[in-house]
N, C-alpha and C positions, 0 to 999 in steps of 0.2 A: 134342670129342665131335661126331659127325655124326648127322644125322637123315635119314630117307628119306621121300619122298612119292611116291605113284603118281598120275599125272595122265592122265586119259582123253583120248584124241585120236581123230579119225576113223580113224587108221591103227592104233589099238590103244593099250594102256597104255604111257606113257613113265614113266621113273623119274628123280626128282630126288634126288641125294645132296647134303645141305645142310650146309655148314660155316660157322657164324655167327661173326662177330667180336663182341666184347662191346660195342664202341661203333663201329659200322660207319659209314664215310664213303662207301662205295660197295659195290655188289654186282656181282660178276663171274659171269656165267652162261656155262659152257664146254661145248661139244659135243665129241664124240669123232670119230675118223676112221672110214674105211671098213674098216680092218683090225683094229681093236681098240676095246674099249669104254672106259668111264670109269676102268678100272684102268691105263690107259697111264701110265707113270712120270712124264711131264712134267705131266699133269693132277694126278696124286697130289701131286707136289712143290708145285704152286701151291695146292692145297686144304689142304695141311699148313701152309704158311708164311704165306700172305696173311692169314688171319684174325687172326694175332698182330700184324699191322701195319695193322689197321683196315679190311680189305676182306673182306666175306663172299664165299664161293665156293659156287656151285651147279653141280654136274656133271650134265649132262643125258644120260641114256641113251635112245637112240632105240628105238622099239618093235621094230624088226627084230632087235635084239640079244636082247631078252627072248624073242622068238619063236623063237630058235635058228637064224635064217637066217644063211647064210654070206656072202651078198652084199648089200651095201647097196642100197636102192631108188634111183630116179633123184633128181637134185637137187631137183626140184620137190616131191617127197614129203618129203624132209628139211626143206625150208623150211616146208612146211605143218605139220609136227609142231612145229617151233620156234615158229611163230606161234601155234599152238593152246596150247602150254605157256605162252608169255609172256602170252597174253590172260588166263590164269587167275591170274597173279601180281600181287600188289599190293605193290610195293616202296616203301620210305620213303627210299631213298637213290638217288643216280644209278646208272644201269644201264650196265655195260660188257658188251657181248655179244662172246663169243669162241668159239674152238674150235681144234682141231688138224686139219690136213689138210682132209678133206671138211667137217668142222665149221667150220673157218675160212672156207671158201667160203660156207657158209650164213650165217655171221655177217655177213660184209661185204655179202652180198646183201640181208639183212633188217634190219640194225642201225638204219639211219636211220628206216625206216618204223615200227619198234618203239619208237622214242624213246630209243635208246641214246645215251649221251654219248661213247662211243668203242668201238672194236673191237680185240680182241686176236687176231691171226692167227698161231698157232704152226704152223710147218712148212707154210706156205701152198703148195698144189700149183700152182705157177706154170704147169706143163704136165704132161701125162702122161709117164711115164718114157720117155726116148728120143725124144720128139716135141716139141721146143721150138717147132716151127712152130704148135702148137695152144696158143697162149698164153692164159692166163686173166687177164692183166694188167688187162683191162677191168673185171673184177669189183672189183679193188682200187681202180682209178681212180674207179669209180662209187660207192664207199662213202659219200662225202659227209660223213664225220665223222672225227675223229682216229683213225688206225689204226696199230697197231704190229705189224709182221711180225717174228717171231723165227725165223730160218732157220739150219739147219745148214750148215756150210761144204761138206759133201760130199753135200748132199741131191740125189738124182737127179731129183727133181721140181721143182727150181728152185734152182740154186746162186746165191749172192749176186751173182756177177758177171753173171748173166743178167738181173738187174733193170736198168732204165734209169737213167741218170744225166742229169738229175735224176729223182728219184722223182715219182710223181703227187702233187699237192697233198694235204697232211695225212697223208701216209704216211711212216712212219719204218721203217727196217730195222736190226735188230740181228742180229749173227752169232755163232753158237756155234762157236768154232774146233774143227775136226775132227768136228763133229756130222753125223750122217746124218739121214734123214727122221724118225727117232724121237728126235733130239737125243742119240743114243748116240755116245760118243766112243771112239776106240781106246785100248787099255790103255796104250800108250806115246805117246799124243797130247799136245798142248800143255796140255790140261786133264784133271784127274781127272773121273770121272763126277759125284762130289759137287760139284765146282766148277762143272760144267756146269749142274746144277740150280740152284745158287746164283746163277749168272749169269742164268738165266731169271727167277728170282724177283726179283732186284735190278733187272734191267732193266725188268721189268713195273712194279714199284713206282715207280721213277723216272719212267717215262712217265705213270703215273696221276697222280702229283703234279704233273708239269710240264704235261701237256696235257689232262687230263680233269677232275679235281676239285680240284686245288690242294692247299694245305697242310693240309687236314683229315685227310689220310692221314698216319700217322706213319711 
């Protein structure tokens, strides 16, 4: 069962959809991307599965979505909302800050300053579509805390082979075979869609146990 909370920010009301674990060992706060809100299937998959495995999940809807705007504001505005929301939370467990696409960028930019123990970057937009020369690798490299990137094999905003080898320190990369920017896979691809969501969840849990909070997560 989920709960909702409205959080006032200087940019307008933000919405938190809260999915609590019975005995939480960590809390994952996830932001959405610029093209879709917290109903994105990958966010829904995490919010549905992780609380059963000891990780509470909070999905953060930015004010611009509630205001009915079609275009996301600049990155600095997204970061300001994230900081404002987090300033009002009093968590009793380690914080994992994350997001998908634009939300992932905001998480890696703000995570360390907000006291996060790790960052989860789903479909990190390594560059704008068709513009690999405009790399955002520096944001990942500057995260300063353990960071897991989950990337679709066919993501036009950063295919796995476009990441450097070796990766920046404390950054891990997991690949969803056949996945696009939404981690949606072809009907005749190497994975079913259900398997793709399961891969996302299992990879996230393994990373949390290994690199963030240890064996407290089941």
